C-alpha positions in Angstrom: 56.2 -44.3 -32.5 56.0 -41.2 -30.1 55.1 -38.9 -33.0 52.4 -42.1 -34.3 50.9 -41.5 -31.3 50.4 -38.3 -31.0 48.5 -38.0 -34.4 46.1 -40.4 -32.9 45.5 -38.3 -29.5 44.4 -35.8 -31.7 41.5 -35.5 -33.7 42.9 -31.9 -35.3 46.3 -31.4 -36.9 46.2 -28.0 -35.1 46.2 -29.9 -31.8 49.0 -31.9 -32.8 51.1 -28.6 -33.9 50.2 -26.7 -30.5 51.6 -30.2 -28.7 54.4 -29.6 -30.5 55.5 -25.6 -30.0 52.6 -24.9 -27.6 52.8 -23.0 -24.7 54.0 -19.6 -24.0 58.1 -20.3 -23.6 58.9 -22.9 -26.6 57.4 -20.5 -29.6 59.5 -18.0 -28.7 62.5 -20.3 -27.9 62.1 -21.7 -31.5 61.5 -17.9 -33.2 64.8 -16.9 -31.2 67.0 -20.1 -32.7 65.5 -19.8 -36.2 65.7 -16.5 -36.5 69.2 -15.4 -34.4 70.6 -18.8 -34.8 72.7 -20.8 -32.4 72.5 -20.1 -28.5 74.0 -21.2 -25.5 71.4 -21.4 -22.1 72.3 -18.3 -20.8 71.9 -16.4 -23.9 68.6 -17.7 -24.1 67.7 -16.9 -20.3 68.2 -12.9 -21.0 66.1 -13.3 -24.0 63.3 -14.6 -22.4 62.0 -12.2 -19.7 60.5 -13.6 -16.7 61.4 -17.6 -17.3 63.1 -19.3 -14.7 65.8 -21.7 -14.8 63.7 -25.0 -14.4 60.7 -23.8 -16.8 64.2 -23.0 -19.1 65.1 -26.3 -19.2 62.1 -28.5 -19.3 61.1 -26.1 -22.3 64.7 -27.3 -24.1 64.7 -30.8 -23.5 61.1 -31.0 -24.7 62.0 -29.4 -27.9 64.8 -31.4 -28.0 62.9 -34.7 -27.4 60.5 -33.5 -30.4 63.1 -32.9 -32.9 63.1 -29.2 -32.9 66.0 -28.4 -31.9 69.7 -29.9 -31.4 71.6 -29.8 -27.8 75.2 -29.7 -28.4 77.4 -30.1 -25.5 81.2 -29.9 -25.4 83.7 -31.7 -22.9 85.2 -28.5 -21.3 85.3 -26.7 -18.3 83.4 -25.1 -17.2 80.3 -26.6 -19.3 79.5 -25.5 -22.8 76.2 -26.4 -24.2 75.0 -24.7 -27.6 71.4 -25.1 -29.2 70.3 -24.8 -32.2 67.4 -25.5 -34.7 66.7 -28.5 -36.3 65.2 -28.7 -40.3 62.2 -29.8 -38.2 61.7 -26.8 -36.3 62.7 -24.6 -39.0 59.5 -25.3 -40.4 57.5 -23.8 -37.7 59.5 -20.6 -38.3 56.8 -19.6 -41.2 53.8 -19.4 -38.6 56.0 -17.7 -35.9 56.9 -14.9 -38.9 53.2 -14.5 -39.2 52.2 -14.6 -34.9 55.5 -11.8 -34.9 53.7 -10.1 -37.9 50.4 -9.9 -36.0 51.9 -9.1 -32.7 53.4 -6.3 -34.3 50.5 -4.4 -36.4 48.0 -5.1 -32.9 
C-alpha cells in the first residue's frame, strides 16, 4: 500500500523514483552495495566520507523499509549486521552507472 500512496502523490515518475533513492547518501549506499556486494555498517561508514552515525542509520533504515536493501542481523556477541542490495535495488544500478560515468567524465 505504501508504494501506491507514494505513486499517487506524484505526477511525474522521476519524482517517484527520487523519493526512493534521492538525496546525497542513498545513491552512494546503493552504488556500493550494488557494485561491491555485502557490507557491514562499519565498512559503509568508512566508504561514505562525511556521513555521521545518525544519518547513515536513518538512510539504511529507509532503504530497507523501501525494499531496496536487505538488513541481516546475526545473533552473536558482538552484534553483526550485514547489508545487501535487493533485486528491486539492483534495478537502479543502470541509472547509478550512468551517473557514475557522467561524474567521471565531467
